[in-house]
C-alpha positions, 0 to 999 in steps of 0.5 A: 018631090017624093021622099027618097028612102034612106041610103044609110044601112039600118043600125044592127040590133044587139044580137047582130052586134054580138055575132059581129064581135064573135066573129071579129074579136079584135075589132075595137069599133065592133066592141064600141058599137056593141057597148053603145047598143047595150048601154042604150038598151039599158044593159049596163053590165053588158055595156061595161063588158064590151067597153072593157074589151074595146079599152084593152084593144085600144088603150090610148083612145078615150071613147071606150073609157067614156063608155065604161064610165057611163055604164059603171055610173049607171050601175052605181059603181062610183069609184070605178066610174070615176077612175074611168072618167079620170082616164078619159080626161088624161087620154083626151090630149092625144086626140087630133080633133081639139074640139072633140078632145075639149068636149070629151074632157069637159063631159068626163070632168063633169061626170067626176064632179057629179059623182064626187060632189053631186054637181057638174061645176065646170066653171073653171073648165068653161071659163078659166076661173078658179 
């Protein structure tokens, strides 16, 4: 059996994503794609800016705030990162996908714990223990 070429489109590069958001400045998903691409490429400041724009456009979605928290954490901006992760934890109950909400909330709380205490310490969230 021959290998078939992938039918999925190639992931556009950062320059293409920047052009996309320039042409569609109100497209939240485009800003999220740009933020994740910048973050993945090791550019936390442009990622921070993209996630801030996405969060402003879709304030009830925890994903832009989660990306923002990661970008801020990478830049050692501890207090703003904690605030972003707290926002994620506050927003996750609004998600229809309960499994996604639970995972995202635990990740946010783990990052908060790590930034505040130097450890993830999710025993209470995972096992329900005080």
